[in-house]
C-alpha positions in Angstrom: -24.5 -6.4 -16.4 -21.2 -4.9 -15.4 -19.9 -6.0 -12.0 -19.7 -3.7 -9.0 -16.3 -3.1 -7.4 -15.6 -2.4 -3.7 -11.9 -1.6 -2.9 -11.0 -1.6 0.8 -7.6 -0.1 1.6 -5.8 -0.1 4.9 -2.9 2.1 5.9 0.5 0.5 6.9 -0.9 -3.0 7.4 1.9 -5.6 7.3 1.8 -8.6 5.0 1.1 -11.2 7.7 -1.1 -9.0 9.9 -4.1 -11.4 9.6 -5.0 -14.7 11.1 -5.2 -16.2 7.6 -1.7 -15.0 6.7 -0.1 -16.4 9.9 -0.7 -14.2 12.9 -1.5 -16.0 16.1 -2.3 -12.7 18.0 -4.5 -10.6 15.7 -8.1 -11.6 15.4 -9.6 -11.1 11.9 -12.4 -13.5 11.4 -14.3 -11.4 8.7 -11.2 -10.9 6.6 -10.3 -14.6 7.0 -13.7 -15.5 5.7 -13.2 -13.2 2.8 -10.1 -15.1 1.9 -11.9 -18.4 2.3 -14.5 -17.2 -0.1 -12.0 -15.8 -2.6 -8.4 -15.7 -3.6 -5.5 -14.9 -1.1 -2.4 -13.6 -2.9 0.7 -14.6 -1.1 3.2 -12.4 -3.0 1.4 -9.1 -3.5 3.4 -5.8 -3.6 2.5 -2.2 -3.3 4.2 0.1 -5.8 6.2 2.0 -3.1 7.4 1.7 0.5 5.3 4.7 1.6 1.7 6.0 1.4 1.2 8.7 -1.2 3.0 7.2 -4.2 1.6 3.7 -3.5 -1.9 5.2 -3.6 -1.2 7.2 -6.7 -0.2 4.0 -8.4 -3.4 2.2 -7.3 -5.6 4.9 -8.7 -3.7 5.6 -11.9 -2.2 2.2 -12.8 1.1 3.9 -13.4 4.4 3.5 -11.5 5.4 6.5 -9.3 8.6 6.8 -11.4 6.5 7.6 -14.4 4.1 10.1 -12.7 6.9 11.7 -10.6 4.5 11.4 -7.6 7.1 9.5 -5.6 7.1 11.1 -2.1 4.7 11.7 0.7 2.3 14.4 -0.3 3.0 17.8 1.5 1.5 21.3 1.0 2.8 22.5 -2.3 5.2 25.4 -2.5 3.2 26.4 -5.5 -0.5 25.4 -6.0 0.3 23.3 -9.1 1.3 19.8 -10.1 4.8 20.7 -11.1 8.0 19.3 -9.8 9.1 20.4 -6.3 12.5 20.0 -4.7 12.1 18.3 -1.4 9.6 16.4 0.7 11.5 17.1 3.9 14.6 19.1 4.7 17.6 16.8 4.7 20.8 17.4 6.8 24.0 15.5 7.3 26.8 14.2 5.1 24.6 13.0 2.2 26.2 11.8 -1.0 23.1 12.6 -3.0 20.1 15.0 -2.6 16.8 13.4 -3.2 15.1 13.7 -6.5 12.5 16.3 -7.5 8.9 15.1 -7.3 5.3 16.1 -7.6 3.1 16.8 -4.6 0.0 15.3 -6.1 -1.2 12.8 -8.6 -0.9 14.9 -11.8 -4.2 16.1 -13.2 -3.3 14.9 -16.7 -2.9 11.4 -15.4 -6.4 9.8 -15.4 -7.7 8.1 -12.2 -9.7 4.9 -12.3 -12.8 6.9 -11.4 -12.3 9.2 -14.4 -12.1 6.1 -16.6 -15.0 4.1 -15.1 -17.4 7.1 -14.7 -17.9 7.6 -18.4 -18.4 3.9 -18.8 -21.5 4.1 -16.7 -20.2 3.5 -13.2 -21.4 5.4 -10.1 -18.2 6.2 -8.2 -17.7 6.7 -4.5 -14.6 7.5 -2.4 -14.7 7.3 1.4 -11.7 8.1 3.7 -8.0 8.9 3.3 -6.9 10.3 0.0 -3.3 11.6 0.4 -2.8 12.2 -3.3 -2.8 16.0 -3.2 -3.8 18.8 -0.8 -4.8 21.4 -3.3 -8.6 21.6 -3.9 -8.2 20.7 -7.6 -6.3 17.6 -6.7 -8.8 16.0 -4.3 -11.0 13.0 -5.1 -14.2 14.9 -5.8 -12.3 16.7 -8.5 -10.7 13.6 -9.8 -13.7 11.7 -11.0 -15.5 10.4 -7.9 -19.2 11.4 -7.8 -19.4 10.9 -4.1 -16.4 11.7 -2.0 -16.3 12.1 1.8 -14.0 11.6 4.7 -10.8 12.9 3.2 -8.8 15.6 5.0 -8.8 19.1 3.6 -6.3 20.6 6.0 -2.7 19.4 5.7 -1.6 18.6 9.2 -0.5 15.5 11.1 -2.9 12.9 12.6 -3.1 12.8 16.4 -5.5 9.9 16.9 -8.4 8.0 15.4 -11.4 9.4 17.2 -13.6 12.3 16.0 -11.9 14.8 18.3 -8.6 14.2 16.5 -10.1 14.8 13.0 -12.6 17.7 13.6 -10.0 20.4 12.9 -9.0 18.7 9.6 -12.5 19.6 8.3 -12.9 16.2 6.7 -15.1 16.5 3.6 -18.7 15.6 4.3 -18.1 14.9 8.1 -19.2 18.2 9.5 -21.4 16.4 12.1 -18.5 14.3 13.4 -18.9 13.4 17.1 -15.9 13.8 19.3 -16.0 10.2 20.6 -16.8 8.6 17.2 -14.2 6.1 16.0 -13.1 7.0 12.4 -13.0 3.4 11.2 -16.7 3.1 12.1 -17.6 6.5 10.7 -16.1 5.7 7.3 -17.9 2.4 7.2 -21.2 4.1 8.0 -20.6 6.4 4.9 -19.5 3.4 2.8 -22.7 1.5 3.7 -24.8 4.6 2.8 -23.2 4.8 -0.6 -23.7 1.1 -1.3 -27.3 1.2 -0.2 -28.0 4.3 -2.4 -26.1 2.9 -5.4 -27.6 -0.6 -5.2 -31.1 0.8 -4.7 -31.0 3.1 -7.7 -33.3 2.1 -10.6 -31.0 3.1 -13.4 -29.1 -0.2 -13.5 -25.7 1.5 -13.1 -22.9 -0.5 -11.5 -20.9 1.1 -8.7 -17.2 1.5 -7.9 -16.4 2.3 -4.2 -13.1 3.0 -2.5 -13.2 2.6 1.3 -9.8 4.0 2.4 -9.2 3.6 6.1 -6.9 5.8 8.2 -6.2 2.7 10.3 -3.8 1.1 11.1 -1.5 4.1 10.7 0.2 5.7 13.7 -0.5 7.1 16.2 -2.0 3.9 17.5 -5.4 4.6 19.0 -8.4 2.3 19.7 -11.4 1.9 22.1 -10.1 1.2 25.5 -12.3 -1.9 26.1 -11.0 -3.5 22.9 -7.4 -2.8 23.8 -7.9 -4.4 27.2 -9.1 -7.6 25.5 -5.7 -7.9 23.7 -3.7 -7.2 26.8 -4.9 -10.6 28.2 -4.1 -12.6 25.1 -0.8 -14.5 24.5 1.6 -12.6 22.3 4.0 -13.6 19.6 6.3 -11.3 17.7 2.9 -9.5 17.3 2.4 -8.0 20.7 0.9 -4.5 20.5 -2.7 -4.6 22.0 -3.6 -1.2 20.5 -2.6 -2.1 17.0 -4.5 -5.4 17.4 -7.6 -3.5 18.5 -7.3 -1.2 15.5 -7.0 -4.1 13.2 -10.1 -5.7 14.8 -12.1 -2.6 14.0 -11.0 -2.8 10.4 -12.0 -6.4 10.4 -15.5 -5.4 11.7 -15.7 -2.9 8.9 -15.0 -5.6 6.3 -17.7 -7.8 7.9 -20.2 -4.9 7.7 -19.4 -4.3 4.0 -19.8 -7.9 3.0 -23.0 -8.2 5.0 -24.7 -5.2 3.4 -23.8 -6.5 -0.1 -25.5 -9.7 0.8 -28.5 -8.0 2.3 -29.0 -6.0 -0.9 -28.6 -9.0 -3.1 -25.6 -7.7 -5.0 -22.8 -9.7 -3.4 -22.6 -12.3 -6.2 -21.9 -9.6 -8.8 -19.5 -7.5 -6.7 -15.8 -7.8 -6.6 -14.4 -7.0 -3.1 -10.7 -6.3 -2.9 -8.9 -5.9 0.4 -5.3 -4.7 0.6 -2.8 -2.3 2.2 -1.1 0.8 0.8 2.4 -0.4 1.9 4.1 -2.8 4.4 3.8 -2.6 8.1 5.6 -0.1 10.2 8.2 -2.1 12.1 8.9 -2.3 14.9 6.7 0.6 16.2 3.4 -1.0 15.1 3.9 -4.6 14.1 6.3 -7.3 13.1 7.0 -8.3 9.5 9.3 -11.2 10.6 10.7 -13.2 8.8 10.8 -10.7 6.0 13.4 -8.0 6.1 12.5 -4.4 7.0 9.2 -2.6 6.9 7.5 0.6 5.8 10.0 3.2 4.3 12.6 0.5 3.8 14.0 -1.1 0.6 13.5 -4.7 1.5 10.6 -7.1 1.0 8.5 -6.1 4.0 8.3 -2.5 2.8 6.3 -3.4 -0.3 4.7 -6.8 0.5 1.1 -6.4 1.5 -2.0 -8.6 2.1 -4.3 -8.9 -0.9 -7.6 -10.8 -1.0 -10.1 -10.7 -3.9 -13.6 -12.1 -3.7 -16.0 -12.2 -6.6 -18.6 -15.0 -6.3 -19.8 -14.7 -9.9 -16.4 -15.5 -11.5 -13.8 -16.4 -8.9 -13.6 -19.9 -7.3 -13.3 -19.7 -3.5 -10.5 -20.9 -1.2 -7.5 -20.3 -3.5 -4.0 -19.3 -2.6 -2.1 -17.6 -5.4 1.6 -17.2 -5.4 1.9 -15.1 -8.7 3.6 -11.8 -8.0 1.2 -8.8 -8.3 1.9 -5.1 -7.9 -0.5 -2.2 -7.2 -0.4 -0.9 -10.7 -2.3 -4.0 -11.8 -5.6 -2.9 -10.3 -6.5 -0.4 -13.0 -5.9 -2.8 -15.8 -7.9 -5.5 -14.0 -10.9 -3.2 -13.3 -10.9 -1.8 -16.9 -11.1 -5.3 -18.3 -13.8 -6.3 -15.9 -15.9 -3.3 -16.9 -15.3 -3.9 -20.6 -13.6 -0.5 -20.9 -10.9 -0.3 -23.6 -7.6 0.8 -22.1 -6.8 4.3 -23.3 -4.1 4.5 -25.9 -2.2 7.0 -23.7 -2.2 4.8 -20.6 1.3 3.3 -20.2 1.3 -0.5 -19.8 2.8 -0.5 -16.3 0.2 -2.9 -14.9 -1.3 -6.2 -16.2 -4.8 -7.3 -15.9 -5.3 -10.1 -13.3 -8.8 -10.9 -14.5 -7.7 -14.1 -16.3 -5.7 -15.2 -13.3 -8.7 -14.6 -11.0 -11.2 -16.5 -13.2 -8.8 -19.2 -14.1 -9.0 -18.5 -17.8 -5.4 -17.5 -18.3 -2.2 -16.6 -16.4 -0.3 -13.3 -17.0 3.1 -13.6 -18.6 6.1 -13.4 -16.4 7.2 -9.7 -16.1 9.7 -7.8 -14.0 8.4 -5.6 -11.2 10.1 -2.3 -10.5 10.4 0.1 -7.5 11.9 3.6 -7.5 12.1 5.6 -4.3 14.6 8.4 -4.8 14.1 9.9 -1.3 15.3 9.6 2.3 13.4 7.9 5.1 14.2 6.9 8.7 15.1 3.5 7.3 16.8 4.0 4.0 18.4 6.3 1.5 17.3 6.7 -2.1 17.0 3.4 -3.9 15.7 1.6 -7.0 15.0 -2.1 -7.3 13.8 -4.7 -9.7 12.5 -8.3 -9.3 12.7 -10.6 -12.3 12.1 -14.4 -12.2 12.8 -14.5 -8.4 16.0 -12.5 -8.7 16.0 -9.1 -6.9 18.5 -6.3 -7.3 18.6 -3.3 -5.0 20.5 -0.2 -6.1 21.6 2.4 -3.5 22.2 6.0 -4.4 23.9 7.0 -1.2 26.6 4.4 -1.0 30.1 5.7 -1.6 31.3 2.4 -3.2 28.3 2.4 -5.6 27.3 -1.1 -4.5 24.1 -3.1 -5.1 22.6 -6.0 -3.4 21.4 -9.2 -5.2 19.0 -11.8 -3.7 17.6 -15.0 -5.0 14.1 -14.8 -3.6 13.3 -18.4 -4.5 16.1 -19.7 -2.3 16.3 -16.8 0.1 12.9 -15.0 0.4 14.1 -13.3 3.6 17.0 -11.5 1.9 19.8 -12.9 4.1 22.4 -13.8 1.4 23.7 -11.0 -0.8 24.9 -12.6 -4.1 26.0 -9.5 -5.9 29.7 -10.6 -5.7 29.1 -14.3 -6.3 26.7 -13.8 -9.3 28.1 -10.8 -11.2 26.5 -11.7 -14.6 23.0 -12.0 -13.0 23.6 -8.7 -11.2 24.7 -7.0 -14.4 21.6 -8.3 -16.2 19.3 -6.7 -13.7 21.3 -3.5 -13.6 20.7 -3.1 -17.4 17.1 -4.0 -17.0 16.7 -1.4 -14.3 18.6 1.3 -16.3 16.4 0.7 -19.3 13.2 1.0 -17.2 14.4 4.2 -15.5 15.1 5.7 -18.9 11.8 4.6 -20.3 9.8 6.1 -17.5 12.0 9.3 -17.5 12.4 8.8 -13.8 13.6 11.7 -11.6 16.9 10.8 -10.1 18.8 11.8 -6.9 21.4 14.5 -7.6 25.0 14.8 -6.4 25.4 16.8 -3.3 28.2 19.4 -3.7 28.7 19.6 0.0 29.3 15.8 0.4 32.6 15.0 2.2 33.9 11.6 0.9 36.3 11.2 3.8 33.4 11.1 6.3 30.8 8.3 6.5 27.6 9.1 4.7 24.7 9.7 7.0 22.5 7.0 5.5 24.0 4.4 3.2 23.7 0.7 2.5 25.3 -0.3 5.8 22.8 1.8 7.8 19.9 0.3 5.9 21.1 -3.3 6.2 22.2 -3.1 9.8 18.9 -1.5 10.9 16.9 -4.2 9.2 19.0 -6.9 10.7 18.7 -5.4 14.2 14.9 -5.2 13.9 14.7 -8.8 12.5 16.7 -10.1 15.4 14.4 -8.4 17.9 11.3 -9.8 16.3 12.9 -13.2 16.2 13.7 -13.0 19.9 10.1 -12.1 20.7 8.8 -15.0 18.6 11.1 -17.5 20.3 10.1 -16.3 23.7 6.4 -16.6 22.9 7.0 -20.1 21.6 8.8 -21.1 24.7 6.0 -19.7 26.8 3.4 -21.7 24.9 5.4 -24.9 25.4 5.6 -24.2 29.1 1.8 -23.7 29.3 
């Protein structure tokens, strides 16, 4: 019998925002138990530093550079999947204008649901989609048999209770109570899908995505739970509202694991827990000692928690340091399901099945990132990691400089070796150039209004200095909390 798959996705959760990954402030006993019962990956990467492209990569198995779905989804200028000019208006003295991009995961790019459905899987999607606002681009039109909880009105989130979501007309949540907490609501719907799918007498396996809106800003949680964290000792993690939101996510994971056990399908179900991108620092959480956070170009922007539990085939209690990236999920799930990879699916990801089961390890391969857009924390950039060496290319730096880091010796990206190791830098530049050409990546374009005599608005110095400033603040908090514990 083919295994079931439950994929639990959080939003903007940092790489160490779990007790089992090092937090002394957040309380996540159910997720910690999931790690004890499965594999905890210590070097897992999203495919992008922001939400939409990272999700598109998860569901398609293709890099955002290839699909051109590389920016946060916004209402299309035209109701199609073609290239659009900008995600947000950009002002200031910019050396480059951001690249064109699509505002949805292209309809001609198959989703994992469109690949597993014909193979006999019953497919369910619950929660945040963010891969296209047009009706034809939403999950119930992209292969999922059952899809609820995704927003159908493109407007910003104001909170995490029902009252904040009612006007979004979330699919299938017409009866949403004003005081209902969305993490709980989505878990209710996920439980209902699992119960129905596991109870069916047709023997079909199921594939479920439970995609939480938490722990994305604005921070919002039940008051009594927030109060609990106000009375706990802090570290560099010190936001009680974020901690409360994370505990509600932890409760959700506990409920999903419990219903799988209740229905007797836990042994033959792979449960995957991860985040769409790194934590938002410093507004929500701390990623220290990694550099940066969501929307940045450094490690903390793409490093995410990743836990996989599958009792039938995966030995429990493992920690795995092999680098993984979000495009690997589709390849892994297709091999699990015995589905032949379509000939037209580019080999961006590798199957992790052998790594999970202990039968084989994937070959070393480079990992690529391409974000040709502006954020609060960085200008357009591309980067590549190969055998512990990482090169970051900046497209809004007047001197055309790169940064080079040896992640084995310097995992926190403190020592730029681009000048000291020119041959290594050039090797990675060539590798990056070849990949950008192979994926036909959209590139930032020269800005005819740029004034070279004036400093660029956002360049390498801005990115680097901002990340260093945030790092220093998190370090200060951590030292203060350690001193407080020693005093106590």
